MARNUDO-568341 format. One record per residue: y, x, z of N, C-alpha, C in turn; chain. Coordinates in steps of 0.05 Angstrom, whole numbers, padded with zeros to 5 digits. Atoms other than C-alpha are relative to their C-alpha. Last residue first. Layout:
<atoms>
ATOM     n_c2     n_c1     n_c3    ca_c2    ca_c1    ca_c3     c_c2     c_c1     c_c3   chain
ATOM        Y        X        Z        Y        X        Z        Y        X        Z       A
...
</atoms>
This chain:
<atoms>
ATOM     n_c2     n_c1     n_c3    ca_c2    ca_c1    ca_c3     c_c2     c_c1     c_c3   chain
ATOM    00010   -00021    00017   -00534    00329   -00341    00000   -00011   -00029       A
ATOM    00023    00004    00015   -00490    00282   -00303   -00010    00023   -00016       A
ATOM    00004   -00013    00025   -00438    00301   -00253   -00026   -00008   -00010       A
ATOM    00026   -00001    00011   -00411    00259   -00193    00001    00014   -00026       A
ATOM    00019    00013   -00019   -00350    00247   -00148   -00028    00006   -00010       A
ATOM    00026    00000    00010   -00296    00295   -00174   -00022   -00015    00019       A
ATOM    00024   -00015   -00012   -00230    00279   -00146   -00024   -00002   -00014       A
ATOM    00014   -00022    00019   -00180    00250   -00196   -00019    00019    00013       A
ATOM    00001    00010    00029   -00141    00206   -00145   -00010    00025   -00016       A
ATOM   -00027    00006    00013   -00157    00229   -00075   -00005   -00007   -00031       A
ATOM   -00003   -00011    00028   -00220    00224   -00035    00025   -00005   -00011       A
ATOM   -00026    00009    00011   -00233    00213    00040    00004    00015   -00027       A
ATOM   -00020   -00019    00010   -00306    00220    00055    00023   -00012   -00009       A
ATOM   -00018   -00007   -00020   -00342    00169    00099    00023    00020   -00009       A
ATOM   -00013    00022   -00015   -00403    00159    00056    00019    00014    00022       A
ATOM    00019    00013   -00016   -00416    00222    00014    00017   -00021    00016       A
ATOM   -00012    00017   -00020   -00382    00258   -00043   -00024   -00012    00019       A
ATOM   -00019   -00014   -00014   -00397    00312   -00093    00013   -00013    00021       A
ATOM   -00016    00022   -00016   -00461    00288   -00121    00020    00015    00016       A
ATOM   -00009   -00007   -00026   -00497    00336   -00174    00018   -00023    00011       A
ATOM    00001   -00028   -00003   -00537    00335   -00236    00010    00007    00028       A
ATOM   -00019   -00010   -00017   -00554    00262   -00238   -00001    00030    00005       A
ATOM    00012   -00007   -00026   -00597    00249   -00299    00024    00011    00017       A
ATOM    00006   -00030   -00004   -00569    00209   -00356   -00013    00005    00026       A
ATOM    00029   -00003   -00011   -00546    00142   -00387   -00004    00031    00002       A
ATOM    00023    00001    00019   -00470    00139   -00394   -00027    00004    00013       A
ATOM   -00013    00005    00028   -00402    00126   -00361   -00023    00002   -00024       A
ATOM    00004   -00020    00020   -00435    00114   -00294    00010   -00004   -00025       A
ATOM    00023    00001    00016   -00403    00065   -00247   -00002    00025   -00019       A
ATOM   -00002   -00018    00020   -00353    00065   -00188   -00026    00003   -00018       A
ATOM    00025   -00014    00009   -00350    00001   -00151    00003    00019   -00023       A
ATOM    00001   -00004    00027   -00284   -00014   -00116   -00026    00013   -00009       A
ATOM    00021   -00017    00008   -00279   -00043   -00047   -00005    00001   -00031       A
ATOM    00019    00012    00021   -00212   -00074   -00027   -00019    00023   -00007       A
ATOM    00016    00020   -00011   -00172   -00059    00036   -00018   -00014   -00020       A
ATOM   -00018    00023   -00005   -00120   -00020   -00002   -00016   -00023    00009       A
ATOM   -00027   -00006    00003   -00176    00027   -00025    00018   -00024    00003       A
ATOM   -00018    00020   -00011   -00250    00027   -00009    00030    00010    00000       A
ATOM   -00022   -00012   -00014   -00294    00068   -00055    00019   -00022    00010       A
ATOM   -00019    00021   -00003   -00364    00048   -00074    00021    00013    00016       A
ATOM   -00011    00000   -00028   -00413    00096   -00106    00021   -00023    00001       A
ATOM    00002   -00026   -00011   -00455    00105   -00168    00005    00001    00031       A
ATOM   -00016   -00007   -00022   -00464    00033   -00195   -00006    00028    00011       A
ATOM    00013    00001   -00028   -00498    00032   -00260    00020    00010    00022       A
ATOM   -00011    00021   -00013   -00452    00020   -00322   -00014   -00004    00028       A
ATOM   -00029    00008    00005   -00492    00066   -00366    00008   -00024    00015       A
ATOM   -00007    00011    00026   -00561    00080   -00336    00030   -00006    00000       A
ATOM   -00017    00022   -00001   -00581    00128   -00281    00007   -00013   -00028       A
ATOM   -00009    00009    00027   -00639    00176   -00272    00020   -00024    00003       A
ATOM    00006    00027    00007   -00641    00210   -00203    00010   -00007   -00029       A
ATOM    00025    00001    00012   -00644    00287   -00200   -00006   -00029   -00007       A
ATOM    00007   -00018    00023   -00587    00293   -00152   -00027   -00002   -00007       A
ATOM    00003   -00027   -00009   -00577    00230   -00107   -00006    00019   -00025       A
ATOM    00017   -00017    00015   -00552    00160   -00122   -00003    00027    00014       A
ATOM    00025    00013    00009   -00522    00099   -00088   -00021    00019   -00014       A
ATOM    00010   -00018    00022   -00465    00130   -00047   -00028   -00009   -00007       A
ATOM    00026   -00002    00009   -00427    00081   -00003   -00007    00017   -00023       A
ATOM    00014    00015   -00021   -00362    00074    00037   -00030    00000   -00007       A
ATOM    00026    00006    00010   -00324    00130    00002   -00014   -00015    00021       A
ATOM    00020   -00010   -00015   -00250    00126    00026   -00030   -00010   -00010       A
ATOM    00016    00019   -00015   -00191    00120   -00018   -00020    00012    00018       A
ATOM    00007   -00012   -00028   -00143    00152   -00064   -00016   -00022    00013       A
ATOM   -00019    00006   -00021   -00150    00124   -00135   -00004    00015    00026       A
ATOM   -00025    00009    00012   -00187    00132   -00200    00022   -00005    00018       A
ATOM   -00012    00024   -00013   -00241    00174   -00168    00026   -00008   -00015       A
ATOM   -00023   -00008   -00018   -00276    00219   -00219    00012   -00026    00013       A
ATOM   -00010    00025   -00012   -00346    00210   -00252    00023    00009    00021       A
ATOM   -00012   -00005   -00028   -00366    00265   -00298    00009   -00028    00009       A
ATOM    00019   -00014   -00018   -00413    00265   -00359    00010    00003    00028       A
ATOM    00025    00018   -00004   -00374    00213   -00398   -00018    00010    00020       A
ATOM    00003    00004   -00028   -00310    00255   -00391   -00022   -00018    00007       A
ATOM    00022    00017   -00004   -00309    00284   -00461   -00005   -00002    00030       A
ATOM    00023   -00013   -00016   -00240    00317   -00465   -00022   -00022    00001       A
ATOM    00001    00014   -00025   -00194    00289   -00523   -00027    00010    00015       A
ATOM    00025    00016   -00001   -00181    00339   -00576   -00004   -00011    00028       A
ATOM    00016   -00007   -00024   -00107    00356   -00578   -00026   -00016    00001       A
ATOM    00003    00020   -00019   -00081    00348   -00650   -00018    00008    00023       A
ATOM    00027    00006   -00003   -00057    00410   -00685   -00002   -00020    00021       A
ATOM    00013   -00007   -00023    00015    00409   -00704   -00030   -00008    00005       A
ATOM    00018   -00025    00004    00032    00405   -00776   -00011    00009    00023       A
ATOM    00025    00005    00017    00057    00333   -00772   -00015    00021   -00003       A
ATOM    00022    00006   -00017    00106    00355   -00716   -00027   -00007   -00014       A
ATOM    00015   -00023   -00007    00148    00389   -00768   -00023   -00006    00018       A
ATOM    00013   -00009    00026    00172    00322   -00799   -00018    00024    00008       A
ATOM    00021    00021    00009    00185    00292   -00731   -00014    00010   -00023       A
ATOM    00022   -00006   -00017    00224    00355   -00710   -00022   -00017   -00006       A
ATOM    00014   -00029    00009    00267    00350   -00774   -00022    00003    00021       A
ATOM    00012    00003    00026    00282    00274   -00760   -00016    00026   -00009       A
ATOM   -00018    00003    00023    00299    00284   -00687   -00018   -00001   -00027       A
ATOM   -00002   -00026    00014    00243    00268   -00639    00023   -00003   -00020       A
ATOM   -00022   -00001    00021    00238    00213   -00587    00002    00028   -00012       A
ATOM   -00001   -00025    00009    00176    00192   -00547    00020    00004   -00024       A
ATOM   -00002   -00002    00028    00179    00128   -00508    00001    00032   -00006       A
ATOM    00004   -00027    00009    00155    00109   -00438    00003    00000   -00030       A
ATOM    00021    00000    00019    00187    00043   -00412   -00004    00031   -00008       A
ATOM    00017   -00027   -00007    00232    00026   -00356   -00024   -00001   -00019       A
ATOM    00025   -00003    00012    00285   -00025   -00376   -00011    00025    00011       A
ATOM    00015   -00022   -00015    00348   -00052   -00344   -00028    00001   -00010       A
ATOM    00032   -00004    00000    00393   -00088   -00391   -00007    00019    00020       A
ATOM    00012   -00021   -00017    00466   -00114   -00386   -00029    00002   -00002       A
ATOM    00018    00009   -00019    00489   -00158   -00445   -00014    00023    00014       A
ATOM   -00013    00014   -00020    00552   -00138   -00483   -00018   -00013    00021       A
ATOM   -00013    00023    00012    00518   -00120   -00548    00011   -00018    00021       A
ATOM    00004    00002    00027    00470   -00078   -00507    00013   -00024   -00011       A
ATOM   -00002    00026    00012    00495   -00059   -00439   -00004    00003   -00029       A
ATOM   -00004   -00003    00029    00468    00000   -00396    00004   -00029   -00010       A
ATOM   -00011    00024    00006    00475    00013   -00322    00007   -00002   -00032       A
ATOM   -00025    00002    00011    00433    00074   -00315    00008   -00029   -00004       A
ATOM   -00006    00027    00012    00378    00087   -00265    00027    00001   -00012       A
ATOM    00027    00009    00009    00348    00156   -00244    00003   -00028   -00015       A
ATOM    00011    00021   -00017    00420    00182   -00239   -00029   -00010   -00013       A
ATOM    00012   -00009   -00024    00438    00251   -00265   -00013   -00021    00016       A
ATOM    00030   -00009    00004    00449    00225   -00335   -00012    00010    00024       A
ATOM    00003   -00019   -00023    00512    00186   -00313   -00029    00008    00000       A
ATOM    00015   -00021    00007    00522    00152   -00381    00000    00022    00022       A
ATOM   -00016   -00022   -00008    00577    00106   -00363   -00014    00025   -00005       A
ATOM    00005   -00007   -00029    00544    00056   -00409    00018    00020    00011       A
ATOM   -00022   -00012   -00017    00551    00022   -00478   -00011    00006    00029       A
ATOM    00008   -00004   -00027    00501    00005   -00532    00022    00017    00014       A
ATOM   -00019   -00019   -00013    00520   -00028   -00596   -00008    00003    00028       A
ATOM   -00006    00006   -00026    00464   -00056   -00641    00021    00019    00012       A
ATOM   -00022   -00016   -00013    00451   -00059   -00713    00007   -00010    00029       A
ATOM   -00016    00015   -00018    00383   -00086   -00741    00022    00018    00014       A
ATOM   -00016    00020    00016    00353   -00056   -00805    00019   -00018    00018       A
ATOM    00015    00017    00020    00294   -00024   -00771    00020   -00023   -00011       A
ATOM    00029    00001   -00005    00336    00000   -00713   -00013   -00018   -00020       A
ATOM    00012    00016    00019    00410    00019   -00728   -00030    00005    00006       A
ATOM    00028   -00008    00006    00448    00044   -00667   -00012   -00020   -00020       A
ATOM    00009    00020    00022    00521    00046   -00654   -00026    00008   -00011       A
ATOM    00017   -00010    00022    00534    00084   -00588   -00005   -00024   -00020       A
ATOM    00015    00020    00017    00591    00071   -00542   -00015    00013   -00021       A
ATOM    00023    00010   -00013    00616    00117   -00487   -00014   -00023   -00014       A
ATOM   -00008    00002   -00029    00659    00158   -00534   -00024   -00010    00017       A
ATOM   -00030    00004   -00001    00640    00139   -00605    00009   -00002    00028       A
ATOM   -00012    00001   -00026    00568    00163   -00619    00032   -00004   -00003       A
ATOM   -00027   -00013    00001    00525    00149   -00677    00014   -00004    00024       A
ATOM   -00018    00004   -00021    00449    00130   -00678    00027    00016   -00006       A
ATOM   -00023   -00015    00008    00399    00122   -00736    00024   -00007    00022       A
ATOM   -00025    00012   -00013    00329    00098   -00716    00022    00020   -00007       A
ATOM   -00024   -00016    00009    00264    00105   -00754    00025   -00013    00010       A
ATOM   -00022    00012    00012    00205    00077   -00715    00023    00017   -00007       A
ATOM   -00022   -00018    00002    00137    00102   -00698    00023   -00014   -00016       A
ATOM   -00014    00005    00024    00082    00054   -00672    00025    00022   -00001       A
ATOM    00014   -00014    00024    00025    00073   -00626    00019   -00003   -00024       A
ATOM    00028    00003    00001    00061    00058   -00561   -00010    00014   -00021       A
ATOM    00006    00017   -00021    00133    00070   -00576   -00028   -00012   -00004       A
ATOM    00029    00010   -00003    00147    00131   -00617   -00003   -00019    00022       A
ATOM    00006    00009   -00027    00220    00142   -00638   -00029   -00015    00002       A
ATOM    00028    00009    00002    00238    00186   -00699   -00008   -00010    00028       A
ATOM    00022   -00006   -00020    00311    00200   -00701   -00024   -00014   -00007       A
ATOM    00027    00012    00011    00367    00209   -00751   -00022    00007    00020       A
ATOM    00024   -00011   -00009    00432    00223   -00712   -00024   -00015   -00011       A
ATOM    00023    00020   -00006    00493    00202   -00750   -00024    00016    00007       A
ATOM   -00013    00023   -00010    00559    00243   -00749   -00021   -00021    00006       A
ATOM    00009    00024    00011    00523    00309   -00752    00017   -00023    00009       A
ATOM   -00025    00015    00008    00548    00379   -00745   -00008   -00025   -00014       A
ATOM    00004    00017    00022    00487    00409   -00708    00027   -00017   -00007       A
ATOM   -00007    00027   -00005    00511    00464   -00665   -00002   -00017   -00024       A
ATOM   -00011    00009    00025    00474    00529   -00673    00006   -00031    00005       A
ATOM    00011    00028    00008    00467    00563   -00607    00010   -00005   -00028       A
ATOM   -00009    00006    00028    00467    00634   -00579   -00009   -00027   -00010       A
ATOM    00022    00012    00017    00456    00630   -00503    00012   -00005   -00027       A
ATOM    00011   -00025    00015    00502    00678   -00464   -00020   -00010   -00021       A
ATOM    00026    00001    00007    00546    00619   -00438   -00008    00026   -00018       A
ATOM    00014   -00020   -00014    00611    00641   -00403   -00030    00000   -00009       A
ATOM   -00006   -00026    00010    00653    00604   -00456   -00014    00024    00015       A
ATOM   -00019   -00012   -00018    00617    00541   -00446    00005    00029   -00006       A
ATOM   -00026   -00009    00015    00589    00517   -00512    00018    00011    00020       A
ATOM    00003   -00024    00019    00520    00511   -00484    00021    00012   -00011       A
ATOM    00006   -00023   -00019    00543    00465   -00428   -00004    00025   -00017       A
ATOM   -00024   -00002   -00014    00574    00414   -00478   -00004    00027    00019       A
ATOM   -00017   -00015    00017    00514    00423   -00525    00025    00006    00016       A
ATOM    00011   -00026    00001    00469    00400   -00468    00018    00020   -00017       A
ATOM   -00006   -00013   -00025    00513    00339   -00456   -00008    00029    00000       A
ATOM   -00027   -00006    00001    00510    00321   -00530    00009    00015    00027       A
ATOM   -00003   -00022    00020    00433    00325   -00529    00031    00009    00000       A
ATOM    00010   -00023   -00013    00431    00281   -00467    00005    00025   -00017       A
ATOM   -00020   -00008   -00024    00477    00231   -00497   -00011    00024    00012       A
ATOM   -00024   -00012    00013    00434    00230   -00562    00019    00009    00022       A
ATOM    00007   -00027    00009    00369    00218   -00521    00026    00013   -00011       A
ATOM    00002   -00018   -00023    00404    00162   -00480   -00009    00028   -00011       A
ATOM   -00026   -00006   -00009    00428    00129   -00544   -00002    00019    00024       A
ATOM   -00015   -00017    00019    00360    00131   -00574    00028    00010    00009       A
ATOM    00014   -00027    00000    00326    00103   -00513    00015    00020   -00018       A
ATOM   -00010   -00014   -00026    00378    00047   -00508   -00012    00028    00002       A
ATOM   -00027   -00007    00003    00369    00029   -00583    00010    00014    00025       A
ATOM   -00004   -00023    00015    00293    00031   -00579    00030    00011   -00004       A
ATOM    00013   -00022   -00013    00292   -00013   -00520    00005    00023   -00016       A
ATOM   -00018   -00005   -00020    00340   -00064   -00554   -00008    00025    00017       A
ATOM   -00024   -00013    00014    00299   -00064   -00616    00020    00009    00023       A
ATOM    00010   -00024    00011    00234   -00079   -00576    00025    00018   -00012       A
ATOM    00003   -00017   -00024    00268   -00133   -00534   -00009    00029   -00011       A
ATOM   -00028   -00006   -00010    00291   -00165   -00601    00000    00019    00024       A
ATOM   -00012   -00018    00018    00222   -00161   -00632    00028    00009    00006       A
ATOM   -00009    00016    00024    00190   -00190   -00572    00014    00023   -00017       A
ATOM   -00030    00000    00008    00155   -00139   -00526    00004   -00019   -00024       A
ATOM   -00001    00000    00031    00084   -00156   -00502    00032   -00002   -00006       A
ATOM   -00020    00017    00010    00085   -00134   -00427    00000    00001   -00030       A
ATOM   -00028   -00006    00003    00023   -00096   -00407    00016   -00021   -00012       A
ATOM   -00001   -00020    00019   -00053   -00105   -00419    00030    00012   -00004       A
ATOM   -00030   -00004    00009   -00069   -00144   -00361    00002    00024   -00016       A
ATOM   -00016   -00018   -00014   -00144   -00162   -00359    00028    00003   -00008       A
ATOM    00011   -00025    00010   -00188   -00197   -00411    00014    00023    00016       A
ATOM    00028    00001   -00001   -00181   -00265   -00375   -00010    00028   -00010       A
ATOM    00007   -00026    00016   -00107   -00252   -00363   -00031    00003    00001       A
ATOM   -00021   -00010    00019   -00080   -00319   -00345   -00003    00024   -00014       A
ATOM   -00007    00021    00020   -00143   -00350   -00317    00021    00008   -00021       A
ATOM    00023    00001    00020   -00166   -00287   -00283    00003   -00021   -00022       A
ATOM    00002   -00024    00016   -00098   -00276   -00251   -00022   -00001   -00021       A
ATOM   -00023   -00005    00020   -00088   -00345   -00229   -00003    00023   -00017       A
ATOM    00007   -00008    00026   -00157   -00355   -00200    00022    00004   -00018       A
ATOM    00012   -00027   -00004   -00137   -00355   -00125   -00011    00010   -00028       A
ATOM    00021   -00001   -00020   -00087   -00410   -00139   -00012    00025   -00002       A
ATOM    00015   -00023   -00004   -00020   -00421   -00176   -00024   -00005    00021       A
ATOM    00028    00010    00005    00022   -00478   -00202   -00019    00026   -00003       A
ATOM    00017    00001   -00024    00085   -00457   -00169   -00027   -00009   -00004       A
ATOM    00005    00029   -00010    00127   -00478   -00227   -00013   -00003    00026       A
ATOM   -00027    00012   -00005    00152   -00408   -00238   -00002   -00025    00012       A
ATOM   -00011   -00013   -00026    00080   -00382   -00231    00028   -00011    00008       A
ATOM    00014    00012   -00024    00056   -00428   -00284    00010    00010    00027       A
ATOM   -00009    00028   -00001    00113   -00409   -00333   -00018   -00015    00024       A
ATOM    00019    00017    00009    00097   -00334   -00323    00010   -00030    00005       A
ATOM   -00015    00015    00022    00162   -00298   -00309   -00019   -00018   -00014       A
ATOM   -00024    00016   -00010    00138   -00276   -00239    00018   -00014   -00020       A
ATOM    00008    00025   -00015    00071   -00253   -00265    00024   -00017    00006       A
ATOM    00009    00017    00020    00099   -00203   -00316   -00007   -00027    00014       A
ATOM   -00023    00009    00016    00141   -00166   -00265   -00008   -00021   -00020       A
ATOM   -00017    00018   -00016    00083   -00165   -00219    00022   -00011   -00014       A
ATOM    00014    00024   -00003    00038   -00135   -00271    00017   -00019    00017       A
ATOM   -00002    00011    00029    00091   -00079   -00292   -00017   -00028    00002       A
ATOM   -00025    00011    00005    00101   -00063   -00217   -00001   -00017   -00028       A
ATOM    00004    00025    00016    00026   -00052   -00206    00025   -00016   -00006       A
ATOM   -00011    00022   -00014    00026    00022   -00183   -00004   -00026   -00019       A
ATOM    00008    00024    00013   -00010    00086   -00199    00012   -00024    00016       A
ATOM    00022    00018   -00010    00027    00145   -00169   -00004   -00024   -00019       A
ATOM    00021   -00017   -00010    00071    00201   -00198   -00024   -00016    00012       A
ATOM    00015   -00016    00016    00135    00162   -00207   -00023    00017    00012       A
ATOM    00021   -00013   -00014    00172    00104   -00173   -00014    00017   -00021       A
ATOM    00007   -00023    00014    00239    00073   -00192   -00021    00015    00015       A
ATOM    00019   -00013   -00017    00247   -00001   -00172   -00008    00026   -00016       A
ATOM   -00018   -00022   -00008    00308   -00029   -00212   -00017    00018    00020       A
ATOM   -00010   -00014    00023    00267   -00078   -00255    00013    00027    00009       A
ATOM    00024   -00015    00013    00225   -00097   -00194    00012    00018   -00021       A
ATOM    00009   -00019   -00020    00291   -00115   -00153   -00023    00017   -00015       A
ATOM   -00021   -00022   -00003    00323   -00152   -00211   -00012    00024    00015       A
ATOM    00000   -00012    00027    00260   -00196   -00224    00016    00025    00001       A
ATOM    00024   -00016    00000    00254   -00209   -00148   -00003    00015   -00026       A
ATOM   -00006   -00024   -00014    00327   -00231   -00148   -00023    00020   -00001       A
ATOM   -00017   -00017    00014    00312   -00278   -00206    00006    00025    00015       A
ATOM    00016   -00013    00021    00249   -00305   -00169    00019    00021   -00016       A
ATOM    00015   -00024   -00014    00292   -00320   -00107   -00016    00016   -00019       A
ATOM   -00020   -00024   -00008    00344   -00356   -00149   -00017    00021    00012       A
ATOM   -00009   -00016    00024    00290   -00396   -00186    00018    00020    00007       A
ATOM    00018   -00018    00010    00256   -00416   -00121    00007    00017   -00022       A
ATOM    00021    00015    00013    00317   -00445   -00089   -00020    00020   -00014       A
ATOM   -00003    00028   -00007    00372   -00424   -00044   -00020   -00019   -00013       A
ATOM   -00022    00012    00013    00348   -00353   -00049    00002   -00029    00008       A
ATOM   -00007    00029   -00010    00301   -00303   -00019    00021   -00013   -00019       A
ATOM   -00026    00007    00008    00265   -00238   -00039    00004   -00029    00009       A
ATOM   -00006    00027   -00008    00207   -00202   -00005    00025   -00009   -00010       A
ATOM   -00025    00008    00010    00179   -00135   -00036    00001   -00034    00007       A
ATOM   -00001    00028    00002    00124   -00100    00003    00028   -00008   -00011       A
ATOM   -00020    00015   -00013    00113   -00025   -00002   -00005   -00028   -00005       A
ATOM   -00026   -00013    00003    00068    00029   -00023    00022   -00011    00013       A
ATOM   -00023    00016   -00002    00000   -00001    00002    00025    00019   -00003       A
</atoms>
């Protein structure tokens, strides 16, 4: 448990709006959390009406929660904000590099328009951004948006307006200049590590049971051990069929996220 969030209001709608704002402005990194799920739940029509029961999550997300699905407008606003932030940080870096005491040789790009390649999830978008003081004019897939902010880049949160409407967004995007994007095509792809022969803890917790020993044969999906975290018991299963090579935990052990639990031959 990291924290609890409680909001209030004169009615349910007002309380939910405060909760929405609080979740949007909650900055946390380095640990697994469920903010995205909570943020999606509180804007669900059933939840807003109070039509909920213990099967709410399984009814609404029968295949599990896959993240918020951005509308085209939300996607364009996100890309515009991210691109503006990228250019603002590049301009700030240039300002420091141009200081008279700087010993770093630089080549200042003389550009009025920044042509960028922005990757969101598995899609790459072409974005053109131009700067005029605190405002950026951004063209995203044919749509033009104006982004304004105080651009305090030292803050973990920025107050940003898109076409006059304030937005708070937390998403992972990858931005490259047009040249860097073209050159990145020649980079070797990192080969994904085969982790099917190992079982690692997906979360911090306490091992409450271990079901196998070295030399045992196990089937794919078979329970290997049980970890208790946040008062819930989580079954850890084998990623493939094979023989247990070694077991690195026992009942009562405290494990951290990523700790090795078992190896298969």
